[in-house]
Legacy VTK file of the C-alpha trace (Angstrom):
# vtk DataFile Version 3.0
C-alpha trace
ASCII
DATASET POLYDATA
POINTS 761 float
152.873 75.498 85.814
155.908 73.283 85.310
157.196 72.079 81.941
156.487 68.494 83.030
152.842 69.367 83.566
152.657 70.735 80.049
154.284 67.669 78.577
152.160 65.088 80.367
148.715 66.466 81.126
145.920 64.127 82.183
144.062 63.124 79.032
140.415 62.329 78.449
139.331 60.727 75.189
135.922 61.336 73.631
134.717 60.558 70.116
138.235 60.521 68.702
139.166 63.782 70.453
141.575 64.344 73.301
140.757 66.695 76.179
142.852 67.863 79.123
141.816 69.858 82.207
141.664 73.558 81.345
144.120 74.556 84.053
146.814 72.351 82.489
146.958 74.139 79.164
147.371 77.873 78.513
144.733 79.089 76.055
145.080 82.602 74.621
141.853 84.540 75.019
140.286 87.265 72.896
139.473 90.328 75.041
135.864 90.815 76.107
134.033 94.032 75.336
132.465 94.820 78.693
129.715 97.123 79.877
129.349 98.841 83.237
125.678 97.985 83.626
123.314 95.134 82.683
122.066 95.512 79.125
118.621 94.911 77.630
118.290 91.362 76.419
116.726 89.272 73.659
115.243 85.859 74.440
114.478 82.894 72.185
113.390 79.374 73.067
112.957 75.994 71.426
111.637 73.197 73.619
114.388 72.522 76.204
116.832 75.088 74.755
116.755 78.800 75.460
119.105 81.631 74.598
119.402 85.064 76.207
121.701 87.618 74.535
122.181 91.358 74.513
120.544 93.354 71.730
123.546 92.716 69.445
123.039 88.952 69.742
126.151 88.722 71.927
126.793 87.000 75.233
129.594 89.143 76.557
130.059 87.813 80.086
133.300 85.899 80.606
132.556 84.230 83.951
129.826 83.676 86.529
130.638 87.089 88.003
130.729 89.131 84.792
128.150 90.537 82.415
124.399 90.033 82.724
123.990 86.856 84.818
120.864 85.791 82.943
122.659 85.645 79.589
123.730 82.419 77.970
122.463 79.368 76.167
121.007 76.763 78.495
119.733 73.242 78.064
118.564 70.945 80.843
119.512 73.556 83.466
123.121 73.771 82.228
124.721 76.795 80.557
126.365 75.378 77.442
127.441 78.811 76.176
128.528 81.622 78.485
130.214 83.668 75.771
129.226 84.311 72.182
130.746 87.596 71.097
131.051 89.097 67.634
133.769 91.750 67.128
135.211 93.748 64.235
138.961 94.220 64.594
138.498 93.764 68.344
135.668 96.341 68.576
132.021 95.784 69.364
129.682 96.406 66.394
127.209 99.287 66.425
123.595 98.143 66.676
121.152 99.280 63.986
118.186 97.053 64.775
117.373 93.728 66.393
114.317 91.625 67.123
113.284 88.350 68.712
109.787 88.663 67.268
109.601 85.086 65.987
110.386 83.607 69.383
112.774 80.925 68.110
115.149 83.226 66.186
117.044 86.495 66.517
117.600 88.944 63.679
120.231 91.644 64.143
121.491 94.354 61.816
124.687 96.121 62.857
127.635 98.021 61.437
131.198 98.940 62.364
132.417 101.828 64.493
135.237 103.996 63.201
138.418 101.962 63.596
141.449 104.246 63.621
142.246 105.354 60.066
141.641 101.942 58.551
137.875 101.671 58.504
135.364 104.482 58.363
132.254 104.187 60.508
129.172 102.606 58.925
131.149 100.970 56.134
130.404 97.337 56.919
126.879 95.986 57.151
126.455 92.783 59.173
123.214 90.862 59.180
123.071 88.201 61.899
120.442 85.499 62.176
120.440 83.034 65.071
117.987 80.124 65.225
117.301 77.459 67.850
116.101 74.032 66.770
117.739 71.267 68.775
121.017 73.191 68.327
122.120 76.786 67.828
122.591 78.009 64.261
123.978 81.343 63.132
124.529 82.829 59.704
126.183 86.195 59.078
126.082 88.202 55.883
128.946 90.707 55.848
128.711 93.470 53.223
131.013 96.289 52.145
129.013 99.448 51.414
131.981 101.663 50.542
133.140 102.525 47.016
136.481 100.778 47.471
137.709 97.439 48.740
138.329 96.996 52.470
140.052 94.448 54.698
139.521 93.726 58.371
139.246 90.871 60.849
135.899 89.635 62.056
135.892 87.366 65.096
133.476 85.332 67.168
134.554 84.298 70.664
132.993 81.261 72.321
133.153 79.967 75.860
131.142 77.731 78.135
131.269 77.579 81.919
128.715 74.729 82.070
127.285 76.367 85.167
124.164 74.902 86.705
121.228 77.303 86.414
121.155 77.601 90.208
124.782 78.798 90.087
123.829 81.356 87.444
121.098 82.555 89.819
123.644 82.999 92.614
123.903 79.611 94.357
127.282 79.496 96.131
128.769 76.142 95.224
131.776 74.922 97.172
133.165 72.580 94.527
132.743 72.203 90.760
133.837 69.711 88.142
136.605 70.286 85.596
136.563 72.482 82.536
138.333 70.657 79.703
140.196 71.953 76.664
140.452 70.204 73.343
143.914 69.110 72.253
144.262 68.739 68.483
147.037 66.974 66.548
149.669 69.193 64.937
149.286 70.434 61.317
151.941 67.950 60.216
149.621 65.165 61.370
146.854 66.390 59.097
144.945 68.660 61.457
142.464 71.155 60.113
142.081 73.146 63.284
143.796 75.962 64.992
145.904 75.360 68.081
148.444 73.018 69.553
149.079 72.253 73.193
151.199 75.394 73.505
148.119 77.482 72.692
149.753 79.203 69.694
147.518 80.259 66.811
147.648 77.935 63.810
146.214 78.688 60.354
143.122 76.694 59.502
142.718 74.716 56.309
139.558 75.511 54.307
137.457 72.512 55.181
134.694 72.238 57.769
136.252 73.121 61.106
135.077 72.607 64.667
135.808 73.712 68.208
134.886 71.820 71.358
134.216 73.216 74.817
133.839 70.537 77.463
133.291 69.949 81.159
133.428 66.872 83.365
130.894 67.162 86.180
131.273 65.894 89.699
128.867 63.123 88.735
131.208 61.987 85.947
129.053 63.218 83.069
131.000 64.785 80.208
129.232 67.772 78.640
130.338 69.383 75.410
129.479 72.341 73.203
130.668 71.391 69.733
130.937 74.249 67.235
131.100 73.407 63.535
131.731 76.167 61.007
129.889 76.396 57.708
130.170 78.445 54.514
133.539 80.183 54.730
135.843 78.625 57.344
137.816 80.719 59.882
141.323 81.711 58.847
142.716 80.975 62.268
141.791 80.418 65.896
143.086 82.138 68.977
141.969 80.159 71.960
138.237 79.744 71.450
137.948 82.734 69.160
137.429 82.069 65.455
138.905 84.794 63.244
138.166 85.538 59.599
140.479 87.820 57.597
137.995 89.403 55.239
138.757 91.284 52.062
135.622 92.668 50.466
135.348 94.483 47.181
132.931 97.373 46.923
129.378 96.088 47.590
130.602 92.513 47.962
128.869 90.248 50.488
130.300 87.139 52.118
128.428 84.603 54.214
129.765 82.969 57.388
128.102 80.521 59.716
128.306 77.832 62.351
126.232 75.295 64.252
126.601 74.473 67.975
125.503 71.045 69.150
125.141 70.300 72.855
126.223 66.863 74.004
126.230 64.860 77.215
128.399 61.756 77.139
128.554 62.201 73.374
124.763 62.119 72.950
122.566 65.108 72.195
121.527 66.853 75.401
118.451 68.401 73.805
115.449 66.165 73.321
114.903 67.768 69.890
116.759 66.319 66.902
118.811 69.030 65.237
118.901 69.512 61.449
122.131 70.359 59.619
121.603 73.929 58.409
119.947 77.123 59.581
117.545 77.055 56.635
116.392 73.579 57.647
116.081 74.685 61.278
113.845 77.631 60.347
111.685 75.481 58.106
111.282 72.863 60.838
110.283 75.460 63.427
107.809 77.147 61.120
106.174 73.838 60.171
105.790 72.819 63.816
104.373 76.197 64.767
101.925 76.093 61.872
100.753 72.672 63.040
100.241 74.118 66.519
98.222 77.047 65.151
95.946 74.635 63.275
95.158 72.751 66.505
94.240 75.696 68.738
91.184 77.909 69.021
91.701 81.000 66.889
90.502 84.107 68.739
90.252 87.431 66.916
88.550 90.791 67.370
87.845 93.890 65.284
90.858 95.724 66.817
94.343 95.191 65.389
96.350 95.891 68.556
94.097 93.600 70.559
94.678 90.872 67.976
98.438 91.373 68.135
98.357 90.713 71.891
96.388 87.518 71.320
98.689 86.384 68.506
101.735 86.962 70.718
100.130 84.936 73.499
99.390 82.099 71.057
103.001 82.082 69.901
104.402 82.287 73.426
102.272 79.383 74.567
103.744 77.404 71.674
107.287 78.475 72.624
106.844 77.588 76.297
105.844 74.014 75.504
108.614 71.667 76.577
109.187 67.939 76.272
109.557 65.783 79.359
109.885 62.192 78.239
106.893 61.273 76.078
104.777 64.201 77.298
104.855 67.900 76.555
103.662 70.640 78.862
104.433 74.316 79.401
107.564 75.329 81.265
107.013 78.113 83.770
109.092 80.891 82.190
112.345 82.116 80.691
115.066 82.470 81.868
114.847 81.162 85.433
111.970 78.707 85.256
112.372 76.805 82.003
111.522 73.581 83.793
108.618 71.404 84.897
106.602 72.969 87.709
103.505 71.624 89.382
101.523 74.708 90.325
102.559 76.810 87.321
101.898 74.126 84.737
98.520 73.245 86.266
97.279 76.841 86.463
98.454 77.541 82.908
96.743 74.396 81.646
93.514 75.506 83.325
93.818 79.004 81.840
94.202 77.572 78.328
91.488 74.903 78.242
89.591 77.133 75.816
92.706 77.428 73.658
93.767 73.775 73.583
92.696 71.120 76.129
95.606 68.896 75.019
97.887 71.022 77.224
95.813 70.026 80.253
95.769 66.357 79.304
99.528 66.061 78.973
100.083 68.127 82.117
97.834 65.821 84.132
99.482 62.672 82.783
103.022 63.981 83.198
102.562 65.156 86.772
100.833 61.875 87.628
103.975 59.962 86.616
105.908 61.870 89.290
103.221 61.619 91.992
104.825 61.074 95.388
105.343 57.463 96.440
107.270 57.614 99.704
108.132 59.866 102.647
111.373 61.741 101.948
112.045 64.881 103.999
114.958 66.020 101.775
112.664 66.260 98.746
109.523 66.864 100.865
107.950 63.951 99.028
104.882 62.234 100.475
102.613 59.533 98.998
100.004 61.087 96.696
101.613 64.535 96.574
102.123 66.418 93.288
105.611 67.810 92.651
106.681 71.427 92.815
109.774 71.547 90.583
111.952 69.179 88.568
115.539 70.088 87.699
118.038 68.219 85.544
121.312 70.072 86.160
124.439 68.943 87.962
123.363 70.269 91.362
120.230 68.121 91.237
122.117 65.097 89.892
124.654 65.423 92.725
121.878 65.831 95.342
123.128 69.301 96.281
119.558 70.543 95.811
116.428 68.411 96.346
114.846 69.062 92.934
114.864 65.459 91.643
111.957 66.321 91.834
111.231 68.582 94.784
107.732 68.381 96.296
107.670 71.519 98.473
104.318 72.929 97.381
101.071 72.944 99.334
98.712 73.779 96.475
99.787 71.697 93.456
97.874 68.622 94.686
94.409 70.212 95.070
95.029 72.223 91.882
95.805 68.973 90.031
92.468 67.563 91.221
90.650 70.694 90.076
92.266 70.456 86.635
91.368 66.747 86.441
87.686 67.662 86.814
87.887 70.755 84.578
89.551 68.806 81.777
86.785 66.198 81.894
84.118 68.935 81.761
85.701 70.331 78.592
86.442 67.037 76.809
84.392 64.118 78.151
87.661 62.165 77.827
86.552 59.017 79.652
89.790 57.160 78.909
91.949 59.749 80.684
89.414 60.037 83.497
89.683 56.289 84.123
93.456 56.222 83.676
93.960 58.864 86.367
91.185 57.932 88.814
93.458 55.983 91.174
95.940 58.867 91.097
93.122 61.267 92.002
92.121 59.145 94.989
95.752 59.051 96.166
95.959 62.845 95.819
92.812 63.290 97.910
94.165 60.851 100.497
97.280 63.062 100.792
95.076 66.107 101.414
93.011 64.263 104.018
96.077 63.038 105.913
97.460 66.563 106.060
94.287 68.315 107.212
93.494 65.746 109.886
95.128 67.644 112.764
93.904 71.218 112.196
91.196 70.856 109.565
93.204 72.977 107.133
95.844 72.147 104.542
99.075 73.815 105.641
102.804 73.730 104.934
105.998 73.751 106.964
109.442 73.307 105.459
111.073 69.953 106.191
114.056 70.154 103.830
117.063 72.376 104.533
117.279 72.839 100.750
113.591 73.624 100.369
111.304 76.650 100.331
110.200 78.392 103.509
106.922 79.439 101.840
105.164 76.900 99.660
102.144 78.646 98.187
102.199 80.671 94.974
103.743 83.519 96.964
106.876 81.584 97.809
109.407 84.333 98.580
110.712 84.517 102.135
109.211 87.883 103.136
105.616 87.690 101.899
103.568 86.014 104.664
103.123 89.020 106.954
100.433 90.281 109.314
98.944 93.790 109.357
101.988 95.052 111.319
104.316 93.775 108.617
105.646 91.000 110.865
106.550 87.595 109.425
104.239 84.746 110.394
105.500 81.505 111.915
104.472 78.171 110.429
102.833 75.883 109.780
100.968 78.224 107.443
97.434 77.557 106.178
96.824 79.893 103.214
93.285 81.075 102.504
93.307 80.259 98.781
94.608 76.743 99.434
91.531 75.985 101.543
89.375 77.191 98.636
91.263 74.829 96.321
90.600 71.933 98.708
86.926 72.892 98.900
86.593 72.984 95.100
88.599 69.768 94.654
86.336 67.867 97.055
83.123 69.051 95.397
84.375 68.377 91.872
85.839 64.992 92.703
82.612 64.109 94.519
80.758 64.544 91.206
83.191 62.224 89.441
82.920 59.684 92.270
79.139 59.692 91.873
79.571 59.143 88.140
81.761 56.128 88.964
79.148 54.776 91.403
81.393 55.480 94.384
78.565 57.018 96.375
80.486 56.515 99.621
83.323 58.727 98.448
80.972 61.250 96.849
78.916 61.694 100.019
82.009 61.876 102.221
83.794 64.476 100.115
80.631 66.581 99.767
80.116 66.594 103.522
83.782 67.431 104.145
83.548 70.353 101.724
80.432 71.634 103.485
82.135 71.489 106.888
85.283 73.148 105.520
83.212 76.058 104.210
81.587 76.612 107.604
84.901 76.575 109.473
86.672 78.695 106.866
84.130 81.537 107.032
84.450 81.518 110.826
88.224 81.179 111.261
89.588 83.235 108.369
87.259 86.233 108.586
88.809 89.429 110.034
85.825 91.120 111.660
87.283 94.614 112.031
88.570 94.609 108.437
85.525 92.883 106.936
88.007 90.899 104.868
89.596 87.474 104.699
92.929 86.734 106.373
95.877 85.810 104.205
96.435 82.701 106.328
96.357 81.081 109.745
99.729 80.709 111.434
101.185 77.860 113.497
99.199 78.971 116.559
95.957 79.125 114.604
96.036 82.935 114.663
95.029 85.028 111.688
97.760 86.459 109.437
95.624 89.547 109.036
97.189 91.575 106.217
95.176 92.765 103.220
96.421 90.821 100.188
95.273 89.589 96.801
95.113 85.940 97.914
91.431 85.945 98.960
90.607 86.975 95.398
91.499 83.429 94.289
88.674 82.146 96.488
85.921 84.194 94.861
85.078 81.929 91.913
85.341 78.714 93.942
82.307 79.291 96.169
83.893 78.876 99.603
82.768 82.307 100.855
79.231 83.046 101.965
77.705 85.547 99.499
78.005 88.567 101.785
81.649 87.823 102.560
82.432 87.280 98.872
81.042 90.721 97.957
82.946 92.340 100.808
86.226 90.812 99.582
85.477 91.871 96.013
84.830 95.478 97.061
87.948 95.708 99.236
90.222 94.390 96.468
89.246 97.352 94.294
90.106 100.000 96.904
92.902 102.450 95.911
95.456 100.816 98.212
94.991 97.534 96.316
94.042 98.498 92.733
96.780 100.617 91.131
94.985 101.306 87.832
96.662 98.456 85.951
95.786 95.666 88.326
95.435 94.573 91.950
98.560 94.583 94.098
99.748 91.520 95.979
99.813 93.513 99.242
97.968 96.717 100.084
100.002 99.914 99.888
99.145 100.904 103.497
100.934 97.877 104.950
104.269 98.532 106.730
105.698 95.704 104.594
104.513 97.208 101.296
107.133 97.646 98.596
105.993 98.366 95.024
109.181 96.648 93.835
108.745 93.646 96.159
108.278 90.277 94.471
105.121 89.404 96.437
104.676 92.426 98.744
103.251 95.121 96.498
103.864 94.126 92.882
101.092 93.211 90.422
100.885 89.756 88.804
98.757 89.223 85.668
97.787 85.642 86.578
96.754 86.739 90.084
94.522 89.370 88.513
93.005 87.094 85.903
91.885 84.718 88.669
90.419 87.652 90.595
88.622 88.851 87.446
87.144 85.367 87.090
85.887 85.653 90.652
84.359 89.089 90.118
82.564 87.770 87.045
81.210 84.777 88.981
79.636 87.212 91.472
77.940 89.142 88.675
80.306 92.103 89.101
80.805 92.365 85.369
81.848 96.013 85.194
84.484 95.464 87.862
85.805 92.395 86.069
85.982 94.339 82.799
87.913 97.123 84.544
90.589 94.578 85.437
90.455 93.211 81.891
91.032 96.663 80.393
93.824 97.531 82.845
95.763 94.342 82.157
95.396 94.662 78.382
96.460 98.322 78.547
99.527 97.236 80.538
100.331 94.461 78.059
99.984 96.872 75.156
102.943 98.831 76.563
105.264 95.843 77.022
108.043 94.762 74.636
106.559 92.449 71.989
103.095 92.986 73.567
104.004 90.238 76.042
102.603 90.299 79.612
105.463 89.961 82.119
105.550 87.609 85.074
104.913 90.669 87.260
105.373 94.442 87.278
105.831 97.041 89.990
102.899 98.270 92.034
103.302 102.000 91.390
100.106 103.948 90.812
98.823 104.535 87.295
98.703 108.298 86.796
97.732 109.845 83.487
99.986 108.622 80.711
102.703 107.031 82.837
103.782 103.557 81.754
103.675 100.502 84.016
107.002 100.131 85.806
108.842 96.963 84.882
110.092 94.554 87.535
113.833 94.243 86.786
114.176 90.452 86.529
110.664 89.345 85.598
110.458 86.264 83.401
109.231 86.919 79.890
107.692 84.973 78.295
106.129 83.436 81.387
103.495 80.735 81.344
100.685 81.849 83.625
101.155 85.487 82.613
100.624 84.401 79.004
97.780 82.114 80.074
96.042 85.054 81.763
95.286 86.476 78.298
93.154 83.438 77.491
91.591 83.264 80.959
90.507 86.887 80.643
89.060 86.223 77.197
87.108 83.258 78.538
85.914 85.449 81.388
84.297 88.016 79.066
82.518 85.442 76.878
81.737 83.305 79.960
81.803 79.793 78.552
80.615 77.007 80.868
81.332 73.622 79.248
79.579 70.398 80.221
80.878 67.945 77.637
79.715 64.827 79.565
76.146 66.098 79.123
76.863 67.333 75.587
76.210 70.977 76.437
77.931 74.355 76.330
76.373 77.250 78.229
77.306 80.815 77.321
76.111 82.999 80.184
75.660 86.743 79.659
78.694 87.314 77.407
79.940 90.898 77.698
82.559 92.513 75.501
84.515 95.474 76.907
84.119 98.908 75.324
87.520 98.585 73.653
86.251 95.951 71.196
83.008 95.604 69.264
83.288 92.039 67.994
85.084 88.838 68.903
85.201 85.471 67.150
86.269 82.007 68.307
87.095 79.534 65.551
87.969 75.872 66.009
86.738 75.795 69.624
86.649 72.215 70.958
84.079 71.039 73.486
83.879 67.277 73.755
83.848 65.842 70.234
82.321 68.996 68.724
84.208 71.782 66.976
82.417 75.093 66.644
82.841 78.740 65.657
81.277 81.432 67.827
80.813 85.113 67.042
80.161 87.858 69.603
79.079 91.392 68.760
78.520 94.327 71.095
75.854 96.940 70.548
75.823 99.506 73.310
75.786 97.623 76.602
74.501 94.394 75.056
76.599 91.591 73.572
74.976 89.123 71.197
76.331 85.657 70.459
75.664 83.342 67.554
76.925 79.931 66.529
78.504 80.537 63.126
79.501 76.929 62.501
79.237 73.605 64.296
80.695 70.184 63.531
79.086 67.826 66.019
75.869 67.559 67.992
76.768 69.713 71.008
73.878 71.721 72.468
74.796 75.393 72.774
72.648 77.321 75.250
73.033 81.113 75.249
71.748 82.693 78.457
71.286 86.444 78.814
LINES 1 762
761 0 1 2 3 4 5 6 7 8 9 10 11 12 13 14 15 16 17 18 19 20 21 22 23 24 25 26 27 28 29 30 31 32 33 34 35 36 37 38 39 40 41 42 43 44 45 46 47 48 49 50 51 52 53 54 55 56 57 58 59 60 61 62 63 64 65 66 67 68 69 70 71 72 73 74 75 76 77 78 79 80 81 82 83 84 85 86 87 88 89 90 91 92 93 94 95 96 97 98 99 100 101 102 103 104 105 106 107 108 109 110 111 112 113 114 115 116 117 118 119 120 121 122 123 124 125 126 127 128 129 130 131 132 133 134 135 136 137 138 139 140 141 142 143 144 145 146 147 148 149 150 151 152 153 154 155 156 157 158 159 160 161 162 163 164 165 166 167 168 169 170 171 172 173 174 175 176 177 178 179 180 181 182 183 184 185 186 187 188 189 190 191 192 193 194 195 196 197 198 199 200 201 202 203 204 205 206 207 208 209 210 211 212 213 214 215 216 217 218 219 220 221 222 223 224 225 226 227 228 229 230 231 232 233 234 235 236 237 238 239 240 241 242 243 244 245 246 247 248 249 250 251 252 253 254 255 256 257 258 259 260 261 262 263 264 265 266 267 268 269 270 271 272 273 274 275 276 277 278 279 280 281 282 283 284 285 286 287 288 289 290 291 292 293 294 295 296 297 298 299 300 301 302 303 304 305 306 307 308 309 310 311 312 313 314 315 316 317 318 319 320 321 322 323 324 325 326 327 328 329 330 331 332 333 334 335 336 337 338 339 340 341 342 343 344 345 346 347 348 349 350 351 352 353 354 355 356 357 358 359 360 361 362 363 364 365 366 367 368 369 370 371 372 373 374 375 376 377 378 379 380 381 382 383 384 385 386 387 388 389 390 391 392 393 394 395 396 397 398 399 400 401 402 403 404 405 406 407 408 409 410 411 412 413 414 415 416 417 418 419 420 421 422 423 424 425 426 427 428 429 430 431 432 433 434 435 436 437 438 439 440 441 442 443 444 445 446 447 448 449 450 451 452 453 454 455 456 457 458 459 460 461 462 463 464 465 466 467 468 469 470 471 472 473 474 475 476 477 478 479 480 481 482 483 484 485 486 487 488 489 490 491 492 493 494 495 496 497 498 499 500 501 502 503 504 505 506 507 508 509 510 511 512 513 514 515 516 517 518 519 520 521 522 523 524 525 526 527 528 529 530 531 532 533 534 535 536 537 538 539 540 541 542 543 544 545 546 547 548 549 550 551 552 553 554 555 556 557 558 559 560 561 562 563 564 565 566 567 568 569 570 571 572 573 574 575 576 577 578 579 580 581 582 583 584 585 586 587 588 589 590 591 592 593 594 595 596 597 598 599 600 601 602 603 604 605 606 607 608 609 610 611 612 613 614 615 616 617 618 619 620 621 622 623 624 625 626 627 628 629 630 631 632 633 634 635 636 637 638 639 640 641 642 643 644 645 646 647 648 649 650 651 652 653 654 655 656 657 658 659 660 661 662 663 664 665 666 667 668 669 670 671 672 673 674 675 676 677 678 679 680 681 682 683 684 685 686 687 688 689 690 691 692 693 694 695 696 697 698 699 700 701 702 703 704 705 706 707 708 709 710 711 712 713 714 715 716 717 718 719 720 721 722 723 724 725 726 727 728 729 730 731 732 733 734 735 736 737 738 739 740 741 742 743 744 745 746 747 748 749 750 751 752 753 754 755 756 757 758 759 760
């Protein structure tokens, strides 16, 4: 770098600050403390913000290629912090305890290692608390537990690569924007900060200080992480490391802190308004969560551990809620899928209708606003189609990926129609029914256009940036035949045909209600014909099982998978075929003791660590359990219920993961974790509530002012279960279930409204 470059760097002005490109100014860096292997992580989330750290509360990676790639603080698919590292005299603290129990905050207790002859081990106690609420807040209490005074330096290093989430996941980008460095005026000009253009350390004056990390994207947007220090100010800065020279008397405690705001073009990136202090942030989060708890159905049993699993699921469903414009729905999962998804959001909303039907309402309305309007092969958009995934990061804004939104999903549209009918059955919300009727007709028109040629709804990738597989099993290696060979598209998945069948029957009922007898009769007849063809074309005679799919030649993709289990509760199978599928799913090569595998263990393609070729997914199993229950196979459904709850009971924070490995359950062995499973994850969390609804077997009919409770059956692990604040139509009621031997009794403990409750043994 030439002296002239240093003297006359390109300048960018923002909010009274001056930035220059990072490569034009040398910034001294504080050394990272690195690890040879990925570390366990802690995760917290608040609306569109989420933070993943190691168990010390640190983000130790220094670039896209270092550290644990999933770590960082992200908002709107952009990593606004890629380093957040606490050190004592340049050494990593020693962890004593840490927790992310509250979901929106981290609490860490740590101490110092032995540092030469200057500081004995376990002398300093450091209590860290990090909170998300529209911004990141941290407060540290640093205590001296020795009998004499001590002095040392405590530092926090910050950095931000502003990487798009797809880059963090491994997307190889050819060109990026510019990282920018803040240039501050010299101390003689009244500065209160810590470095000049030469990068030399400068003492900081004791007033509120700030650091700014910035990036100019290829689309011209200027993103900034602005760090403001509170309580005691840093003594000096070295690069983007704040350093405090601490002198603590015996048993003295000092408090440090900071707030990080995330800005795009000088406006808050997060949709949530940030308070000023950590105390205010905690209070705001707790008030909002308490409001959420008051709105939902409260489900409790006589077993403490069972209740803890339910309470965690309630809290995680609250945490996964995310704002998209004026609506709020559940994002799919942290860290990779904290975004709007079609299929995931719809299935989760269906799973949680018993918990809170408002989730379904806002999901329906939000997805309807993005319903496809034109034919666009890049985004795989078509008129009437429901989106797959919406992303807000730089890659999407620059059209490097098609997620603006991307429509490459075959099942979101019929699932949206199913949820539309289910929501109405639970709520009798005529206003929303009317508001979305035209959207429902457009969605059905999309289905009909796409099944015209073969009679089945299928997918085939059109976009070079899209997904090869577009069902819920969307990895590249999962659509295989019994020989383990990949199938060629277009692919017609078995469960998707069941979704179409159910959507046509349910929408036919609504059409009849609206006096559209022509549509009702047509859709009913089409559903009847689909059922006849499906049972003929998808049935594998020598396996007495249903094919995973039909391929582009109309041939069966004849592997034994979990997919046909999704069809069981939708009525598309003839009774004898339904029972045959149910029995086969519980064979040892499919059921591993915790749950049913995605692919049978005898397949040449089976891999217990494979994403969709041998692993076990809680949401997959909860849908299968629902199907077993619908066939009257109650004991079999309860076996799945018990296995999934036993698995969840052994997970960190009692939180069901997105998936886990398909290894056999033997004796006291624990379920084997899938290395990069999302947690919390929406439809894994939702499976808890779907399984609970399965055992009590609620069948709402709010338009006819009725709730049927059909043969409720509690598992042997619990003796009583209560539902308080359950909403069906305009009625709120409390239900109590009690098991005595093999019989479960139900009574209506309280009712506010005139709903008829019919309990059927």
